[in-house]
FIGU-126681 format. One line per 2 residues: number of its first residue (from 1); their letters; for each residue x, y, z of C-alpha. Coordinates in steps of 0.25 Angstrom, whole numbers, padded with zeros to 4 digits, always signed. Layout:
<nodes>
NUM) a) X Y Z  ...
</nodes>
This chain:
<nodes>
1) mm) -0115 -0213 -0291  -0112 -0226 -0296
3) dr) -0122 -0234 -0303  -0124 -0245 -0290
5) ef) -0125 -0233 -0280  -0137 -0226 -0290
7) iv) -0144 -0239 -0289  -0143 -0241 -0275
9) ll) -0148 -0226 -0272  -0159 -0227 -0283
11) ss) -0164 -0240 -0276  -0163 -0234 -0262
13) fr) -0171 -0222 -0265  -0183 -0229 -0272
15) rl) -0182 -0240 -0261  -0183 -0228 -0249
17) lr) -0193 -0221 -0257  -0202 -0233 -0258
19) rn) -0201 -0234 -0243  -0204 -0220 -0241
21) an) -0191 -0219 -0233  -0190 -0204 -0235
23) na) -0180 -0201 -0225  -0171 -0212 -0230
25) vk) -0172 -0205 -0244  -0168 -0192 -0239
27) km) -0156 -0198 -0232  -0151 -0205 -0245
29) ik) -0154 -0192 -0252  -0145 -0184 -0244
31) kt) -0133 -0195 -0247  -0136 -0195 -0261
33) hp) -0129 -0184 -0269  -0139 -0175 -0279
35) ad) -0132 -0179 -0291  -0134 -0194 -0288
37) la) -0148 -0192 -0283  -0151 -0184 -0297
39) ki) -0146 -0196 -0304  -0155 -0206 -0296
41) fr) -0167 -0197 -0299  -0166 -0201 -0313
43) sf) -0170 -0215 -0309  -0181 -0211 -0299
45) td) -0196 -0211 -0303  -0203 -0197 -0303
47) he) -0209 -0201 -0290  -0195 -0205 -0284
49) rr) -0189 -0192 -0288  -0200 -0184 -0282
51) ai) -0199 -0191 -0269  -0184 -0190 -0267
53) fd) -0185 -0175 -0272  -0194 -0172 -0262
55) li) -0187 -0178 -0251  -0174 -0170 -0253
57) qd) -0174 -0160 -0242  -0160 -0153 -0244
59) vh) -0164 -0142 -0254  -0148 -0141 -0259
61) yk) -0148 -0156 -0262  -0161 -0154 -0269
63) ae) -0155 -0144 -0277  -0143 -0151 -0280
65) li) -0153 -0163 -0285  -0160 -0155 -0294
67) ae) -0148 -0149 -0301  -0143 -0163 -0305
69) ld) -0157 -0169 -0309  -0160 -0172 -0324
71) sd) -0169 -0162 -0330  -0182 -0170 -0331
73) if) -0181 -0174 -0317  -0177 -0161 -0312
75) he) -0190 -0154 -0319  -0199 -0167 -0313
77) ll) -0194 -0163 -0300  -0196 -0148 -0301
79) vn) -0208 -0148 -0308  -0218 -0145 -0297
81) fk) -0206 -0137 -0287  -0210 -0124 -0283
83) te) -0201 -0112 -0289  -0197 -0108 -0274
85) ki) -0193 -0124 -0272  -0185 -0124 -0285
87) ke) -0178 -0110 -0281  -0174 -0117 -0267
89) li) -0168 -0128 -0274  -0160 -0119 -0285
91) ve) -0154 -0109 -0275  -0146 -0121 -0269
93) lp) -0138 -0124 -0282  -0127 -0117 -0287
95) gd) -0128 -0106 -0299  -0127 -0115 -0310
97) dq) -0135 -0125 -0306  -0146 -0116 -0302
99) ad) -0146 -0112 -0316  -0147 -0126 -0321
101) vl) -0158 -0129 -0312  -0165 -0117 -0315
103) dr) -0163 -0119 -0331  -0170 -0133 -0329
105) lp) -0182 -0126 -0325  -0194 -0121 -0333
107) de) -0192 -0106 -0337  -0203 -0101 -0328
109) ie) -0199 -0109 -0315  -0184 -0104 -0318
111) qd) -0188 -0090 -0318  -0197 -0091 -0305
113) vi) -0185 -0098 -0298  -0176 -0087 -0302
115) el) -0186 -0077 -0297  -0185 -0083 -0282
117) mn) -0171 -0083 -0282  -0163 -0070 -0276
119) sk) -0157 -0060 -0285  -0142 -0066 -0284
121) es) -0147 -0080 -0286  -0155 -0075 -0298
123) re) -0145 -0068 -0305  -0135 -0080 -0304
125) id) -0146 -0089 -0311  -0149 -0079 -0322
127) el) -0134 -0077 -0325  -0133 -0092 -0327
129) lk) -0147 -0095 -0334  -0143 -0084 -0345
131) ys) -0134 -0094 -0350  -0137 -0108 -0357
133) pe) -0137 -0120 -0347  -0126 -0126 -0356
135) sa) -0116 -0115 -0356  -0105 -0110 -0346
137) gg) -0114 -0099 -0342  -0125 -0109 -0337
139) lm) -0115 -0118 -0331  -0107 -0108 -0322
141) vt) -0108 -0104 -0308  -0109 -0090 -0307
143) lp) -0102 -0086 -0293  -0087 -0092 -0295
145) fk) -0077 -0090 -0286  -0069 -0079 -0288
147) mh) -0059 -0068 -0283  -0053 -0055 -0287
149) ed) -0040 -0055 -0294  -0034 -0046 -0283
151) st) -0039 -0057 -0271  -0028 -0064 -0264
153) vk) -0027 -0079 -0263  -0031 -0079 -0248
155) ea) -0043 -0071 -0251  -0048 -0080 -0262
157) ie) -0044 -0092 -0252  -0053 -0086 -0242
159) tv) -0064 -0083 -0252  -0064 -0097 -0256
161) qa) -0066 -0101 -0241  -0076 -0092 -0238
163) qe) -0085 -0097 -0250  -0097 -0106 -0244
165) dm) -0106 -0107 -0257  -0099 -0107 -0271
167) el) -0097 -0116 -0283  -0084 -0125 -0282
169) vf) -0072 -0117 -0281  -0061 -0123 -0290
171) yi) -0055 -0110 -0296  -0055 -0095 -0291
173) yi) -0058 -0086 -0302  -0052 -0071 -0302
175) vd) -0058 -0059 -0307  -0055 -0045 -0308
177) qd) -0063 -0033 -0303  -0072 -0035 -0315
179) nr) -0075 -0051 -0313  -0066 -0053 -0325
181) lt) -0061 -0068 -0323  -0045 -0065 -0323
183) gv) -0040 -0077 -0316  -0042 -0091 -0309
185) ls) -0036 -0099 -0298  -0038 -0113 -0294
187) lr) -0040 -0115 -0279  -0026 -0123 -0279
189) el) -0020 -0111 -0285  -0027 -0102 -0275
191) ls) -0022 -0110 -0263  -0008 -0112 -0267
193) as) -0006 -0097 -0269  -0001 -0087 -0259
195) pe) -0012 -0081 -0250  -0008 -0067 -0255
197) dk) -0007 -0068 -0270  -0017 -0061 -0277
199) lk) -0027 -0070 -0287  -0022 -0063 -0299
201) ki) -0008 -0066 -0296  -0010 -0081 -0296
203) mr) -0024 -0083 -0305  -0023 -0090 -0318
205) td) -0027 -0082 -0329  -0027 -0091 -0341
207) li) -0042 -0093 -0339  -0052 -0103 -0347
209) tv) -0066 -0098 -0346  -0079 -0099 -0353
211) dp) -0091 -0088 -0356  -0104 -0091 -0351
213) tt) -0110 -0095 -0365  -0099 -0107 -0367
215) dq) -0106 -0120 -0369  -0105 -0129 -0358
217) ev) -0099 -0140 -0367  -0088 -0131 -0369
219) va) -0086 -0127 -0355  -0085 -0142 -0352
221) ri) -0075 -0144 -0362  -0066 -0132 -0357
223) vs) -0067 -0137 -0342  -0064 -0151 -0346
225) ry) -0052 -0147 -0355  -0046 -0139 -0344
227) df) -0049 -0146 -0332  -0057 -0136 -0325
229) ma) -0065 -0137 -0312  -0072 -0124 -0317
231) ip) -0072 -0113 -0327  -0075 -0099 -0327
233) vv) -0085 -0093 -0336  -0084 -0078 -0340
235) dd) -0091 -0068 -0349  -0085 -0061 -0361
237) kd) -0078 -0052 -0352  -0072 -0062 -0343
239) hl) -0081 -0059 -0331  -0082 -0072 -0323
241) lg) -0097 -0076 -0324  -0095 -0091 -0317
243) ii) -0088 -0104 -0318  -0092 -0118 -0322
245) tv) -0087 -0129 -0312  -0083 -0143 -0317
247) dd) -0097 -0149 -0311  -0104 -0143 -0321
249) ii) -0094 -0146 -0331  -0096 -0161 -0328
251) dv) -0111 -0160 -0330  -0109 -0153 -0343
253) ir) -0099 -0164 -0349  -0110 -0174 -0344
255) ee) -0121 -0167 -0351  -0114 -0164 -0363
257) at) -0110 -0178 -0365  -0123 -0183 -0362
259) ed) -0129 -0174 -0372  -0118 -0178 -0383
261) fl) -0120 -0192 -0382  -0136 -0190 -0383
263) qm) -0133 -0182 -0395  -0123 -0192 -0401
265) vg) -0133 -0204 -0401  -0145 -0195 -0406
267) ag) -0154 -0194 -0392  -0154 -0179 -0393
269) rd) -0147 -0170 -0382  -0155 -0171 -0370
271) re) -0147 -0176 -0359  -0159 -0181 -0351
273) il) -0165 -0189 -0362  -0166 -0202 -0352
275) fk) -0175 -0194 -0344  -0185 -0190 -0355
277) st) -0199 -0197 -0357  -0199 -0208 -0368
279) fe) -0206 -0198 -0377  -0197 -0186 -0375
281) ea) -0184 -0196 -0376  -0190 -0201 -0390
283) kl) -0192 -0186 -0395  -0178 -0181 -0392
285) rf) -0173 -0193 -0398  -0181 -0193 -0411
287) pw) -0175 -0182 -0419  -0161 -0188 -0418
289) lf) -0166 -0202 -0422  -0174 -0196 -0434
291) at) -0162 -0192 -0441  -0156 -0207 -0439
293) wi) -0168 -0212 -0445  -0169 -0204 -0457
295) gg) -0154 -0207 -0458  -0159 -0222 -0457
297) vv) -0169 -0220 -0468  -0159 -0214 -0478
299) as) -0150 -0225 -0475  -0160 -0235 -0478
301) gi) -0164 -0228 -0492  -0149 -0229 -0495
303) vn) -0149 -0244 -0492  -0161 -0247 -0499
305) sf) -0156 -0240 -0512  -0145 -0249 -0512
307) gd) -0155 -0262 -0511  -0150 -0268 -0524
309) ll) -0135 -0268 -0519  -0140 -0275 -0505
311) kq) -0148 -0286 -0513  -0136 -0289 -0521
313) vv) -0126 -0290 -0509  -0133 -0292 -0496
315) al) -0120 -0293 -0488  -0121 -0277 -0489
317) aa) -0133 -0277 -0481  -0127 -0283 -0469
319) fm) -0116 -0274 -0466  -0125 -0262 -0467
321) pi) -0127 -0261 -0451  -0112 -0262 -0448
323) ia) -0109 -0251 -0458  -0119 -0242 -0452
325) gm) -0116 -0246 -0438  -0101 -0244 -0439
327) gg) -0102 -0231 -0446  -0111 -0225 -0436
329) ni) -0103 -0230 -0425  -0089 -0224 -0430
331) gt) -0097 -0211 -0434  -0102 -0210 -0420
333) qs) -0088 -0214 -0414  -0082 -0203 -0422
335) at) -0091 -0192 -0419  -0091 -0195 -0404
337) iv) -0076 -0194 -0403  -0077 -0180 -0411
339) ir) -0089 -0175 -0402  -0080 -0179 -0390
341) gl) -0068 -0172 -0395  -0076 -0159 -0398
343) tt) -0082 -0160 -0384  -0068 -0162 -0377
345) gr) -0062 -0152 -0386  -0052 -0163 -0392
347) vd) -0058 -0161 -0406  -0054 -0146 -0412
349) lr) -0063 -0142 -0423  -0050 -0136 -0429
351) ei) -0045 -0149 -0432  -0058 -0155 -0438
353) gk) -0050 -0162 -0450  -0040 -0169 -0440
355) vi) -0052 -0175 -0433  -0060 -0179 -0445
357) fk) -0048 -0185 -0451  -0045 -0194 -0440
359) ei) -0059 -0199 -0438  -0058 -0202 -0453
361) rv) -0046 -0210 -0452  -0053 -0218 -0439
363) gl) -0065 -0222 -0448  -0057 -0224 -0459
365) tl) -0048 -0234 -0451  -0060 -0240 -0444
367) gf) -0067 -0242 -0457  -0056 -0250 -0464
369) ay) -0055 -0259 -0451  -0070 -0261 -0451
371) gl) -0072 -0262 -0466  -0060 -0272 -0468
373) gl) -0067 -0281 -0458  -0081 -0280 -0463
375) ai) -0076 -0283 -0477  -0069 -0296 -0472
377) lv) -0081 -0299 -0464  -0090 -0298 -0477
379) qi) -0081 -0309 -0483  -0083 -0319 -0472
381) ly) -0098 -0316 -0470  -0102 -0315 -0485
383) ps) -0092 -0321 -0493  -0101 -0323 -0504
385) ag) -0103 -0307 -0505  -0089 -0304 -0511
387) im) -0077 -0296 -0508  -0084 -0284 -0512
389) vg) -0095 -0283 -0503  -0084 -0285 -0491
391) iv) -0077 -0273 -0497  -0089 -0265 -0499
393) vg) -0094 -0268 -0485  -0079 -0265 -0480
395) lg) -0079 -0252 -0487  -0092 -0248 -0483
397) ig) -0090 -0249 -0468  -0076 -0242 -0470
399) sv) -0083 -0230 -0478  -0094 -0228 -0468
401) ml) -0085 -0229 -0455  -0076 -0219 -0462
403) la) -0088 -0210 -0465  -0094 -0212 -0452
405) af) -0081 -0208 -0445  -0080 -0195 -0453
407) mg) -0095 -0191 -0450  -0093 -0194 -0436
409) ti) -0082 -0185 -0435  -0086 -0174 -0444
411) ap) -0101 -0172 -0439  -0098 -0167 -0425
413) ll) -0086 -0158 -0430  -0095 -0152 -0440
415) ld) -0107 -0149 -0429  -0096 -0144 -0419
417) kf) -0091 -0135 -0429  -0105 -0129 -0432
419) kt) -0109 -0128 -0417  -0117 -0139 -0417
421) dp) -0116 -0150 -0405  -0108 -0161 -0411
423) av) -0115 -0172 -0404  -0127 -0172 -0412
425) at) -0118 -0178 -0423  -0116 -0191 -0417
427) gp) -0131 -0195 -0417  -0139 -0197 -0428
429) fv) -0131 -0188 -0438  -0119 -0196 -0439
431) tt) -0125 -0211 -0438  -0137 -0207 -0448
433) si) -0126 -0201 -0459  -0117 -0212 -0458
435) di) -0128 -0222 -0460  -0133 -0216 -0471
437) lg) -0120 -0213 -0478  -0114 -0226 -0473
439) ml) -0125 -0234 -0481  -0122 -0225 -0493
441) iy) -0108 -0228 -0492  -0110 -0243 -0491
443) fs) -0119 -0244 -0502  -0111 -0236 -0511
445) ia) -0098 -0244 -0509  -0107 -0257 -0511
447) ta) -0113 -0251 -0524  -0099 -0247 -0529
449) ll) -0093 -0260 -0527  -0103 -0269 -0528
</nodes>
């Protein structure tokens, strides 16, 4: 949905609600995709959300809407819902979405809803809920389309045509008598084969699978690398447990990117921080900013310890902000490039030396260019300061940019090596360490040369 369309829909809904034109609102709801309505809900007031939610009569539509809603809005709308009503909505969703919705409910309500389901439904949900929501097991659909390896192409096509309610069929998964995954076929390969061929004769056996405990970010990386539309989930004995489809992977990529960006700027990792109250958002951001605050105090102490030098050469103080700013920027750039490379698999930890050396060369090149430019600028702006001040400032910014490129590269690589989310490295850690070390290097050079 484009921004202009979003604004038109939002204003139209509000205008109709003010006029109590409920029939017109219902017609607009039918014409609006649940995902688009969920986006519009972010801009509604509490009263507007409740009014529109209550006007939705189609249970399946309402179920799809709650699956798309942000967590805070989700809880707000379902807080007074009876367990039976929640159950009626949840059973309208695919298995993986059912597990996601249930996982967002309070534990006691979740258990009550599961108890209301029939035994088959509850078994499927229990199978999904035993895995983390951010793992392959939490994302998978437990009823993939599968055929026995001795089935013929004709039988497989007829079975596909007979299906009425199943997850998107991108591939035919082929299993043996023990439900072990032995091969896979795309629909195109199936339709182009001879009707009498057995599936085990034409199937592909070079399988790429994930186990149910695999982190969702790793799953997304595999699907992205091989351009799959779905990927099978198997246990340690190759039993087919389910599949993860590309629509879920797209959601994972968006969520992980949002989380990484928030951590990179030191805003926590809650993807729905915009919908928190003022106090809650401040509480989430406080610990991340505290590290920066401590770093600033330390940096100011370093500057104060060189007070006599600053009194003698006032021009040095004028260039402190640009040195700190350039160092922080190049450090963040290097860290972002490395984190992106780790996420997409383009950076291999076995070649860590090559990655570090390249970023050091980049930092050295940029440091030399900006250092030379700043040294010349000092002579133009402060001709009475002398050529040595220009050299100090040039060497200072060059050294700090070189250090920042190194810090921005090595921090996420080390964190990833020690199984820690590397996105946290580009927040206060990198910028604060560069501020402290940068000022120390700058004044150390000035003390040595002046």
